[in-house]
N, C-alpha and C positions, 0 to 999 in steps of 0.2 A: 433667496428663494428656492425652494426644495419641491420638485415636481416627481411623483412617482408614477411610471407608466408600467402597465402590466405586461407589455411585450418586453421591457427589460428585467423581468423577475428572473432572479437565478434559478437555474434547473440542473445544470450539467457543473459538477464540482470535481477539479483535480488535485488530489492530496500528495505530497510525497509519501511513498510507501512505507517510510519508516514511522510516518505520524499517523497514517490511516485508521489503527485500531482504536487509537487514543481519541481522535477527531470522532469518530462514530458513537464511541460509548458516551463521551461529553454531550454531544449533539442527543442522543436518544434519552438522556437525563434529563436534560433541558425539556425536550418535546413531551415527555412523561408528566411534567410539571406544569404544563401549558393550558390555559382555560380556555376551553371550545364551547362555543354557544352563541346565544343571540346577537347580532351585530347592534342590537337595540341596547345591550348591556354594554356600559363603557368599561368594565371590568375583562371583556371578552377580548382574547388576543387571536382567535381564529373564528371565523363564522361557517356557514355552509357553502356550499358551491351554488352557481348561479341558477341551475335548471337540472332538470331529469336527464335530458339528454348529455349535459358535462358530466353529471355524476355516473352515468352507464359508461361513459368513455374512459373516466379514470379508471373505474373497477374493471372495466376491459385490459387496460393498460397493465393494472396489478397481476391480473390473470397470465397476460403476455410475459411479463417478468417472470413469473412462475415457471411458466412453459420454458423459457430460455434458461433456467436454473440459476438466474440472477438472486443474490441473497437480500430477500426483506428483511432488513436490521432493524427496523421500527415500523409499526402502522401496517400499510397495505391492506386495510378492511374497511366496510362502511362502519357508522356509528348508528346504535340504535337511537330511535326518536323520531319526532317529525323534522322534517327538512333533509336537505340533500347533505347529509354531514359524512365526510370520510376522515380518517385519522391523517394527522399530518405523517408522512412516510419518508423513509430513507431507505434506500436500495444501493447495495453494492454491486456495480456492473461487473460483468465477466470481461468486456471488451468494448473498443468504442463501436463496434457493430450493433450492439445490443439495442433493441427497438428505443428505449427511453435516451439512449444517446443521441438517437437521430429523431426524435419527435418532441413536440412543444407539448407540454399538459396542461399549460394556465391553471393548474392545480397545486396544492400542498406537498409535491412530490421532487424531492432532493434525490438525483442519482450520482453516485459517487465512484471514481475511476482511480487508480493508485498510477503513479508515476516515478521513475528513478532519476530522470536527470532532465536539464532544461531543453533539450533538443528533442527527447519524447514528449515533453509538456507541449512545445509549439505545434508538434506534429498533431496530437492529441486535439488541443485547442482548435485547430484549423480543420479537423476532420469532420466536423458537423456543417450540415447543409445551411447552417442560420449564421449570421453575421451581424446582428445589431448591437449587441454589447457584450465586452469580456470585461472582468476585473481581475486585477493582480494584487496578491496580498503578501507583502514581503517587507524586511527591514533593510534589503539591499538594495537601493534607489538606484544603482548603478546598473543593477542585473535588469530592473523594471525598464528603465531605459533602452537596454539594448534589446528588449524582446518587444517594446512596445510596436516598432516599423514590421515586425514578422506576423504580427496578430492579424488576422483578417475579420475584423470587425469596425464597424463604423464609429462606435465609441469605447474607449479604454479607460477604466478608472483604474486608480493605483490606490490602494488601501480605503476604498469606500464602494459602494454599489448603490446604482439608481439615482444618484444625484444629478440633477439636471441643472444647466445654466442657461436661460433663454438668450444669452448673447453668443451661445456655442451652437453650431450646426448639431442639429439630430436626425440620425438617420442610417441605414446599415448597407450590408453587402451581402452577395449571394442571395439566398431566398429571403432574407429579410427586408427585401426591396430597394428601390433606388431612389434617388432624390434626398433632400434635406428639408427640416424644417428648423425654426429659430433662426437667430443670427441674419448676418446678411446673405448668407448663401442661399436662404428659402426665397427671397425677391425675385432672383433668377428663375426660379423653378415655377413660380406661380404669377409670372408676368409674359407679356408678349412685348418685345422690343419693336419700336417703331423708328424707322430713319426717316428725316426730313430735311430736305435739300432746297434751298431757296434762292434764285437769282433775281436782283431788282437793280 
């Protein structure tokens, strides 16, 4: 069973500095080929934003990124036509203090930051105020297992993202909330215990 939940959508990406340019180039090429249009068309890969308020929020975040001198590698603008469409957007951040590294967009925006070593990566991943989910992509599973306990997130995926199993607890840390859903953990969260003692 696969369940996709918007709150776990990947928004911040940490890429080894030596691979950043290649990753952004390939991603931009893929986004340029993406079909954007009506969600009623089965061939559409990306539809519009939900409403005007969200549309205006995303456009204001693009402007904020420009004011902070972040590099908009691809997209970063509204699309013409009816509906609240924006281009899928790739932004190269300057530092973990950039607004888009601290704010959830809930839109088609990926913000990228480079790192040089494992210690720096852990620090960057944990610098966000959110902690619902994180994913590691690596061929070195021993490194992944070493990093998992140090990542401040309620869910950590390795070589996958947004895959949920209802048998496993779902929930976050920090500003991503408290408590868990799914699995046996949610039963305690959503129930009140009653103790009964009888002598006869």
